[in-house]
C-alpha positions as CSV (number, residue, x, y, z in Angstrom):
1,X,-13.6,-63.9,-8.4
2,X,-10.1,-62.9,-9.2
3,X,-7.3,-63.6,-6.9
4,X,-6.5,-60.0,-5.9
5,X,-10.2,-59.6,-5.1
6,X,-10.1,-62.7,-2.8
7,X,-6.6,-61.2,-1.1
8,X,-8.5,-57.8,-0.2
9,X,-11.6,-59.6,1.3
10,X,-9.3,-61.9,3.3
11,X,-7.2,-58.8,4.5
12,X,-10.4,-57.0,5.5
13,X,-11.8,-59.8,7.4
14,X,-8.4,-60.5,9.3
15,X,-8.2,-56.8,9.8
16,X,-11.7,-57.0,11.2
17,X,-10.7,-60.0,13.4
18,X,-7.7,-57.8,14.7
19,X,-9.6,-55.0,15.7
20,X,-12.2,-57.2,17.6
21,X,-9.5,-58.7,19.6
22,X,-7.6,-55.4,20.2
23,X,-11.1,-54.0,21.8
24,X,-11.8,-57.1,23.8
25,X,-8.5,-57.8,25.5
26,X,-6.6,-54.4,24.7
27,X,-3.5,-53.5,22.8
28,X,-1.1,-55.2,24.9
29,X,-2.8,-58.6,24.7
30,X,-2.1,-58.4,21.2
31,X,1.7,-58.9,21.8
32,X,1.5,-60.7,25.2
33,X,-1.5,-63.2,25.0
34,X,-0.2,-66.4,23.5
35,X,-3.5,-67.2,21.9
36,X,-3.0,-64.0,20.0
37,X,0.5,-64.4,18.6
38,X,-0.5,-66.1,15.4
39,X,-2.8,-63.3,14.6
40,X,-0.4,-60.6,15.3
41,X,2.3,-62.5,13.5
42,X,0.1,-62.8,10.5
43,X,-1.0,-59.1,10.6
44,X,2.6,-58.1,10.8
45,X,3.2,-59.7,7.4
46,X,0.1,-58.2,5.5
47,X,0.9,-55.7,2.8
48,X,-1.0,-52.4,3.6
49,X,-2.9,-52.8,0.4
50,X,-5.8,-50.4,1.3
51,X,-3.8,-47.7,3.3
52,X,-3.0,-44.4,1.5
53,X,0.3,-43.0,2.1
54,X,0.9,-41.2,5.6
55,X,3.5,-40.8,8.0
56,X,3.9,-41.1,11.8
57,X,6.6,-39.5,14.1
58,X,7.5,-41.9,17.0
59,X,10.0,-40.2,19.4
60,X,11.7,-42.6,21.6
61,X,13.3,-41.4,25.0
62,X,12.2,-41.4,28.7
63,X,13.7,-37.9,29.2
64,X,10.9,-36.7,26.9
65,X,8.3,-38.2,29.0
66,X,9.8,-36.5,32.0
67,X,9.8,-33.2,30.3
68,X,13.6,-32.9,30.7
69,X,14.2,-31.9,27.1
70,X,11.6,-30.2,24.7
71,X,10.8,-32.5,21.8
72,X,12.1,-30.3,19.0
73,X,12.8,-33.3,16.7
74,X,9.1,-33.8,16.3
75,X,8.3,-30.2,15.6
76,X,11.2,-30.2,12.9
77,X,10.0,-33.4,11.0
78,X,6.3,-32.2,11.3
79,X,7.2,-29.1,9.3
80,X,9.3,-31.1,6.8
81,X,6.6,-33.6,6.1
82,X,4.3,-30.7,5.7
83,X,6.5,-29.0,3.0
84,X,6.9,-32.3,1.1
85,X,3.0,-32.8,1.2
86,X,3.3,-36.1,3.1
87,X,0.0,-36.5,5.1
88,X,0.8,-36.7,9.0
89,X,-1.8,-37.4,11.5
90,X,-0.1,-38.9,14.5
91,X,2.9,-38.4,16.8
92,X,3.8,-40.8,19.7
93,X,6.3,-40.4,22.4
94,X,7.5,-43.5,24.1
95,X,10.1,-44.2,27.0
96,X,13.1,-46.6,26.5
97,X,11.2,-49.7,27.0
98,X,11.3,-52.6,24.3
99,X,7.4,-53.6,25.3
100,X,6.1,-50.3,25.0
101,X,8.1,-49.3,21.9
102,X,6.7,-52.3,20.2
103,X,3.2,-51.5,21.4
104,X,3.6,-48.3,19.7
105,X,5.1,-49.8,16.6
106,X,2.2,-52.2,16.5
107,X,-0.5,-49.2,16.5
108,X,1.4,-47.1,14.2
109,X,1.6,-50.0,11.6
110,X,-2.3,-50.1,11.7
111,X,-2.7,-46.4,10.4
112,X,0.5,-45.1,8.8
113,X,2.9,-46.3,6.2
114,X,6.0,-44.2,7.0
115,X,7.3,-44.4,10.5
116,X,9.7,-41.9,11.6
117,X,11.8,-42.7,14.4
118,X,14.2,-40.4,16.6
119,X,16.0,-41.5,19.7
120,X,17.5,-44.8,21.0
121,X,20.3,-45.2,18.6
122,X,23.2,-44.7,20.9
123,X,25.5,-47.3,22.4
124,X,23.9,-47.6,25.7
125,X,21.9,-50.4,27.2
126,X,18.7,-48.2,27.3
127,X,19.1,-47.3,23.5
128,X,16.6,-50.0,22.1
129,X,15.1,-48.7,19.1
130,X,17.1,-50.8,16.4
131,X,17.0,-54.1,18.3
132,X,13.2,-53.6,19.1
133,X,12.4,-53.0,15.5
134,X,14.3,-56.1,14.4
135,X,12.6,-58.4,16.9
136,X,9.2,-56.9,16.2
137,X,9.5,-57.8,12.3
138,X,11.3,-60.8,13.3
139,X,14.6,-60.0,11.4
140,X,18.0,-61.0,12.6
141,X,20.6,-58.0,13.4
142,X,23.6,-58.2,11.1
143,X,26.8,-56.4,11.8
144,X,28.1,-54.2,9.0
145,X,31.9,-53.8,8.8
146,X,31.8,-50.7,6.9
147,X,29.5,-49.1,9.7
148,X,31.9,-50.2,12.4
149,X,35.0,-48.9,10.4
150,X,33.2,-45.5,10.0
151,X,32.4,-45.4,13.7
152,X,36.0,-46.5,14.6
153,X,37.5,-43.7,12.2
154,X,35.3,-40.9,13.6
155,X,36.6,-41.8,17.2
156,X,40.2,-41.7,15.9
157,X,39.9,-38.4,14.3
158,X,38.9,-37.1,17.8
159,X,42.0,-38.7,19.3
160,X,39.9,-41.3,21.2
161,X,39.4,-45.2,21.1
162,X,36.0,-46.5,20.3
163,X,34.6,-48.0,23.4
164,X,33.2,-51.7,23.0
165,X,29.7,-50.5,23.5
166,X,29.7,-48.5,20.2
167,X,29.9,-51.8,18.5
168,X,26.3,-52.2,18.7
169,X,25.6,-49.3,16.6
170,X,27.0,-51.2,13.6
171,X,24.1,-53.6,13.8
172,X,21.3,-53.2,11.5
173,X,18.1,-55.6,10.8
174,X,18.7,-57.8,8.0
175,X,17.4,-56.0,4.6
176,X,17.8,-52.7,6.1
177,X,19.8,-49.9,4.3
178,X,22.1,-47.7,6.5
179,X,21.0,-44.0,6.7
180,X,24.4,-42.2,7.1
181,X,25.0,-39.9,9.9
182,X,27.7,-37.3,9.0
183,X,27.5,-35.6,12.2
184,X,27.8,-38.3,14.7
185,X,28.4,-42.0,15.4
186,X,25.0,-43.4,15.6
187,X,23.8,-44.3,11.9
188,X,19.9,-44.7,11.1
189,X,18.2,-47.2,8.6
190,X,15.8,-47.2,5.9
191,X,14.0,-50.2,6.0
192,X,10.9,-51.9,4.5
193,X,10.2,-54.7,6.8
194,X,7.0,-55.7,4.7
195,X,5.6,-54.3,1.5
196,X,3.7,-50.8,1.9
197,X,5.6,-50.0,5.1
198,X,8.7,-47.7,5.3
199,X,10.7,-47.1,8.3
200,X,13.2,-44.6,9.0
201,X,15.3,-44.1,12.3
202,X,17.2,-41.1,13.4
203,X,19.4,-40.4,16.7
204,X,17.9,-38.0,19.1
205,X,20.4,-35.3,18.7
206,X,18.6,-32.6,16.8
207,X,21.8,-31.5,14.8
208,X,22.6,-35.2,13.5
209,X,18.9,-36.0,12.9
210,X,18.3,-32.7,10.9
211,X,21.4,-33.6,8.7
212,X,20.4,-37.1,7.9
213,X,17.0,-36.1,6.9
214,X,18.1,-33.4,4.4
215,X,21.0,-35.1,3.2
216,X,19.5,-38.7,2.5
217,X,16.0,-39.1,3.6
218,X,14.3,-36.2,1.7
219,X,16.2,-37.3,-1.7
220,X,15.1,-40.9,-0.8
221,X,11.4,-39.7,-0.5
222,X,11.4,-37.8,-3.7
223,X,13.1,-40.8,-5.6
224,X,10.5,-43.4,-4.3
225,X,7.5,-41.5,-5.2
226,X,6.4,-40.3,-1.6
227,X,6.3,-36.5,-2.7
228,X,3.3,-36.2,-4.8
229,X,2.3,-32.3,-3.9
230,X,4.1,-29.6,-2.0
231,X,2.7,-27.8,1.0
232,X,4.2,-24.5,1.5
233,X,3.6,-21.9,4.2
234,X,4.7,-18.5,4.7
235,X,4.6,-16.9,8.0
236,X,4.1,-13.1,8.2
237,X,5.1,-11.4,11.4
238,X,3.8,-8.4,13.0
239,X,4.5,-6.0,15.8
240,X,2.4,-3.1,17.0
241,X,-0.7,-4.8,16.3
242,X,-2.8,-7.4,18.1
243,X,-3.9,-10.7,16.7
244,X,-7.7,-9.7,17.0
245,X,-6.9,-6.3,15.3
246,X,-5.2,-8.0,12.5
247,X,-7.7,-10.8,11.9
248,X,-10.3,-8.0,11.7
249,X,-8.3,-6.4,9.0
250,X,-7.8,-9.6,7.0
251,X,-11.1,-11.2,7.7
252,X,-12.0,-11.7,4.0
253,X,-9.0,-14.0,3.4
254,X,-9.6,-16.1,6.5
255,X,-12.0,-18.2,4.8
256,X,-9.9,-19.0,1.7
257,X,-9.3,-22.9,0.8
258,X,-6.0,-22.7,-1.0
259,X,-4.2,-21.1,0.3
260,X,-5.6,-21.1,3.8
261,X,-4.8,-18.1,6.2
262,X,-4.6,-18.3,10.0
263,X,-3.7,-15.8,12.7
264,X,-1.6,-16.6,15.6
265,X,-0.1,-14.6,18.5
266,X,3.0,-15.1,20.8
267,X,4.9,-13.1,23.2
268,X,3.3,-9.8,22.1
269,X,4.0,-10.8,18.3
270,X,1.1,-11.4,16.0
271,X,1.6,-13.7,13.0
272,X,-0.4,-14.8,10.1
273,X,0.4,-18.1,8.5
274,X,-0.5,-18.6,4.4
275,X,-0.3,-22.1,3.3
276,X,-0.9,-23.4,-0.1
277,X,-0.8,-26.7,-2.0
278,X,0.6,-27.4,-5.3
279,X,1.9,-30.0,-7.7
280,X,5.5,-27.9,-7.0
281,X,7.0,-25.4,-5.0
282,X,6.7,-22.9,-7.9
283,X,2.7,-23.6,-7.9
284,X,2.5,-23.4,-4.2
285,X,4.5,-20.1,-3.9
286,X,2.4,-18.6,-6.8
287,X,-0.9,-19.1,-4.7
288,X,0.8,-17.5,-1.7
289,X,2.4,-14.4,-3.2
290,X,-0.9,-12.4,-4.2
291,X,-2.5,-13.1,-0.7
292,X,0.7,-12.1,0.9
293,X,1.0,-8.9,-0.8
294,X,-2.6,-8.1,-0.2
295,X,-2.2,-8.8,3.5
296,X,0.7,-6.3,3.7
297,X,-1.2,-3.8,2.1
298,X,-4.0,-4.1,4.5
299,X,-1.8,-4.1,7.6
300,X,1.0,-1.7,6.6
301,X,4.3,-1.1,8.5
302,X,3.2,-3.2,11.3
303,X,4.5,-6.2,9.1
304,X,8.0,-6.4,9.8
305,X,9.0,-9.7,8.2
306,X,8.4,-13.3,7.3
307,X,9.4,-16.7,8.2
308,X,12.7,-16.8,10.0
309,X,13.0,-13.0,10.1
310,X,13.4,-11.3,13.7
311,X,13.0,-7.8,14.7
312,X,16.7,-8.0,15.3
313,X,17.6,-9.4,12.1
314,X,15.4,-6.9,10.2
315,X,16.9,-3.9,12.0
316,X,20.4,-5.2,11.3
317,X,19.8,-5.5,7.7
318,X,18.4,-2.0,7.4
319,X,21.5,-0.7,9.4
320,X,23.9,-2.4,6.9
321,X,21.9,-1.3,3.9
322,X,22.5,2.3,5.0
323,X,26.0,1.7,6.4
324,X,25.0,3.0,9.8
325,X,26.0,1.8,13.3
326,X,24.1,1.3,16.7
327,X,24.7,1.4,20.4
328,X,22.4,0.7,23.3
329,X,22.0,1.7,27.0
330,X,20.1,-0.6,29.3
331,X,18.7,-0.4,32.6
332,X,15.6,-2.9,33.5
333,X,16.6,-5.4,30.6
334,X,20.0,-5.6,32.0
335,X,21.7,-6.7,28.5
336,X,18.8,-8.4,26.9
337,X,18.7,-5.7,24.0
338,X,22.5,-6.3,23.2
339,X,21.9,-10.0,23.4
340,X,19.1,-10.0,21.1
341,X,20.9,-8.0,18.7
342,X,24.0,-10.1,18.7
343,X,22.0,-13.3,18.1
344,X,22.2,-12.3,14.5
345,X,25.4,-13.6,13.0
346,X,27.8,-10.7,11.5
347,X,26.1,-8.1,13.8
348,X,29.3,-6.6,14.8
349,X,29.4,-5.0,11.5
350,X,26.7,-2.4,12.9
351,X,26.5,-3.1,16.5
352,X,29.1,-1.3,18.3
353,X,28.1,-2.3,21.9
354,X,26.5,-1.1,24.9
355,X,26.2,0.1,28.5
356,X,24.3,-1.7,31.3
357,X,23.3,1.2,33.5
358,X,21.5,-0.6,36.2
359,X,22.6,1.7,39.0
360,X,22.1,5.4,38.7
361,X,25.8,6.0,39.4
362,X,26.4,4.3,35.7
363,X,23.8,6.6,34.4
364,X,25.5,9.7,35.7
365,X,29.2,8.5,35.2
366,X,29.0,6.9,32.0
367,X,25.9,8.1,30.1
368,X,26.2,11.6,31.6
369,X,22.6,11.7,32.6
370,X,21.9,14.9,34.7
371,X,21.6,14.0,38.6
372,X,19.0,16.6,38.9
373,X,16.7,15.1,36.4
374,X,17.2,11.8,38.2
375,X,16.2,13.7,41.5
376,X,13.3,15.4,40.1
377,X,11.8,12.9,37.7
378,X,13.3,9.6,38.7
379,X,15.4,7.0,36.7
380,X,12.0,5.7,35.1
381,X,11.2,8.9,33.0
382,X,11.1,10.1,29.4
383,X,13.9,12.6,30.1
384,X,16.3,10.0,31.5
385,X,15.4,7.6,28.7
386,X,16.4,10.1,26.2
387,X,19.6,11.2,27.9
388,X,20.8,7.5,28.2
389,X,20.3,7.2,24.4
390,X,22.2,10.7,23.7
391,X,25.0,9.6,26.4
392,X,25.6,6.1,24.7
393,X,25.5,7.3,21.2
394,X,28.3,9.8,22.2
395,X,30.3,7.5,24.3
396,X,30.4,4.7,21.5
397,X,30.1,7.3,18.6
398,X,27.6,5.7,16.8
399,X,24.8,6.6,14.4
400,X,22.0,5.5,16.1
401,X,21.3,4.7,20.0
402,X,18.4,2.9,21.9
403,X,17.8,3.1,25.6
404,X,15.7,1.2,28.0
405,X,14.7,2.2,31.6
406,X,11.6,0.8,33.3
407,X,10.3,-1.0,36.3
408,X,10.1,-4.9,35.6
409,X,8.9,-6.1,38.9
410,X,7.8,-7.6,40.9
411,X,8.8,-4.9,43.5
412,X,9.6,-1.2,43.0
413,X,6.3,0.1,41.5
414,X,4.1,2.9,43.0
415,X,0.6,4.5,42.1
416,X,2.1,6.9,39.7
417,X,4.9,4.5,38.2
418,X,3.4,1.0,38.4
419,X,5.3,-2.2,37.6
420,X,5.3,-2.7,33.7
421,X,6.1,1.1,33.3
422,X,9.0,1.5,30.5
423,X,10.4,4.3,28.5
424,X,12.5,3.7,25.4
425,X,14.6,6.4,24.3
426,X,16.1,6.7,20.5
427,X,18.8,9.1,19.4
428,X,19.1,9.5,15.9
429,X,22.0,10.4,13.3
430,X,21.0,14.0,13.3
431,X,21.4,14.3,17.1
432,X,17.5,14.4,17.8
433,X,16.4,12.4,20.7
434,X,12.9,11.2,21.5
435,X,11.4,8.6,23.9
436,X,8.1,6.2,23.9
437,X,6.2,5.3,26.9
438,X,4.8,1.8,27.4
439,X,3.0,0.1,30.2
440,X,3.2,-3.7,29.9
441,X,1.0,-5.9,31.7
442,X,2.8,-6.6,35.2
443,X,0.7,-9.7,36.0
444,X,2.5,-11.5,33.1
445,X,5.8,-11.3,35.2
446,X,9.1,-9.9,35.2
447,X,10.3,-11.8,32.1
448,X,7.5,-10.7,30.2
449,X,8.1,-6.8,31.0
450,X,11.6,-7.2,29.9
451,X,11.1,-9.2,26.9
452,X,8.5,-6.8,25.4
453,X,10.8,-3.9,26.2
454,X,13.3,-5.4,24.3
455,X,11.0,-6.2,21.3
456,X,9.3,-2.7,21.4
457,X,12.8,-1.0,21.5
458,X,14.0,-2.8,18.3
459,X,10.5,-2.0,16.6
460,X,10.9,1.7,17.1
461,X,14.3,1.5,15.5
462,X,12.8,-0.4,12.7
463,X,10.2,2.0,12.1
464,X,12.6,5.0,12.1
465,X,14.8,3.1,9.6
466,X,11.8,2.4,6.9
């Protein structure tokens, strides 16, 4: 029998013994029980000869467990791994505790060959990721003068002196390579503590982590054979059609294997994700494009964009293309429509501004709404919506104007005008005015009514700009 065959059999026997011990005594016993130390130390050093390449994300931070912050780092890395075609089956969140971090690492080493860590790289005592990893794999920490000099220079550039506590950020496990941080003081590491296992660490600050990933980690993974296929997704976005109605129209495409097609819905918006696998981005894209074209033909104008498009960005692009301008008048949304429009960089080129007419006096004095109409029909009415749009268009001298007036709740409704009733007005470059009535589900709450009012107003303008 060949030496390599014997090695593989030995690995299987030891791995089986490891699993038996774990089931009988629990994972913690593998790290804490003295009679198991020889076994776990041996397993740590074994190459992962039988494990295919796959990634695992381990996010370190007690604040994540407490729900104080949203774990956007895991979402970002998961999407990036999918685009690179690297399989990814597990995510772990663990607090700032060395023993529990070691437990998480021990479990991850059994099932994954690329471990991506976020968090725990700062200078404070509870930033434990690097020293815990070094201890787990039995590697000494080594101070790197070049890293220390870089950290000191970053403090100097801000007119500050580096605190002594930041010195720990220059300590890396022996054999690890620095993963540079161009955005902050905490560098990461790229480290193979044993054959077949790759570790990368990132700070918890999303901006820093994302820059490090794109600038260093992605090129490294390409260069070292991790990227064998590309998984590409296109997210089509729809407004004015429900998820179920959309799924019925594209039912013939929902059982495809490559690309796959899956419907989603959130905050009144329907989405359709088309995902393809290929040996390259170009190949994956060539699989997506014909399906995307067919879906758009089936759905029609309810499809407003894809991927990072928003109703506000699509409307803005069309206004720029036409060299036209926009103003808004808002009542129940209290500036939400203006806010949404100005989330788009460069929106001042087409969005002149708005008037928040929450009180009827503002509607009369600034928007020139007829007081008699207010008395007769009330502020939440089609006529008032149209007069608000006409008034703000004249006041700000724009091509287009949108208005919103409604009852967001939770109070203020009546049998004839319930909570959730909203009128959206539109004034066109030709001086025409129109309005659309909506009745949003009041049980979803005030914020839901206000949010859907904003999106529906943008969609109304989008359709008139087609």
